[in-house]
C-alpha positions in Angstrom: -20.1 3.0 -6.0 -19.5 -0.5 -5.0 -16.1 -1.3 -3.3 -13.6 -3.4 -5.3 -10.7 -5.5 -4.3 -7.9 -3.3 -2.9 -10.3 -0.5 -1.8 -10.2 0.8 1.8 -13.5 1.5 3.4 -14.5 3.1 6.7 -17.0 0.8 8.3 -19.3 2.4 10.9 -22.7 1.8 12.5 -24.2 3.3 9.3 -23.1 0.1 7.5 -24.5 -2.2 10.2 -25.4 -1.9 13.9 -22.7 -4.5 14.7 -20.0 -1.9 14.2 -20.4 0.2 17.3 -16.7 0.8 17.1 -15.7 2.0 13.6 -13.0 0.3 11.7 -10.9 0.6 8.6 -11.3 -2.4 6.2 -9.3 -3.3 3.1 -11.5 -5.3 0.7 -10.1 -8.4 -0.9 -13.4 -9.8 -2.3 -17.0 -8.6 -2.8 -19.2 -11.7 -2.9 -22.0 -12.0 -5.5 -24.2 -13.9 -3.0 -27.9 -13.1 -3.0 -28.7 -10.8 -0.1 -31.2 -8.2 0.9 -31.4 -5.2 -1.4 -28.5 -2.8 -0.6 -26.6 -5.3 1.5 -23.4 -7.2 0.6 -20.8 -9.6 2.0 -17.2 -8.4 2.0 -14.0 -10.4 2.7 -11.0 -8.4 3.7 -8.7 -7.3 6.5 -9.4 -5.0 9.5 -6.7 -2.4 9.6 -5.0 -0.8 12.6 -4.3 3.0 12.9 -1.0 2.5 11.0 -2.8 0.8 8.1 -1.5 -2.7 8.9 -3.8 -5.7 8.5 -4.6 -7.1 12.0 -7.4 -9.6 11.3 -9.0 -11.2 8.3 -12.8 -10.9 8.4 -16.0 -11.5 6.4 -18.6 -8.7 7.1 -22.2 -8.2 6.1 -22.9 -4.5 5.5 -25.1 -2.0 3.8 -23.4 -0.5 0.8 -24.8 2.9 1.4 -23.2 3.0 4.9 -19.6 2.4 3.7 -17.3 5.4 3.3 -14.7 5.0 0.6 -11.3 6.1 1.7 -8.6 7.6 -0.6 -6.0 5.0 -1.4 -2.3 5.7 -0.9 -1.6 4.3 -4.4 -3.8 7.0 -6.0 -2.2 10.4 -6.4 -4.0 13.0 -4.3 -3.4 15.7 -6.9 -2.5 15.9 -10.5 1.1 16.9 -11.4 1.4 18.5 -14.8 3.8 17.0 -17.3 6.5 19.4 -18.4 6.1 20.5 -22.1 9.0 19.6 -24.4 
């Protein structure tokens, strides 16, 4: 699954050798630029351990190496609606 604007991804060496130190990254744009098969350009923000944006970056990564993180806006479990 390709990341979309608003997604948080864990970027590690599996995504590109330039990421020796893993980071969390909030995607703001996935470019449709032509690249090598399986690679993509992402614009977004590097996040600190508290989830705050600390630096805006453009990164070139392998899609298969990105780990999608659960988003705090998405409920982690379904809550049943009471019957009336």
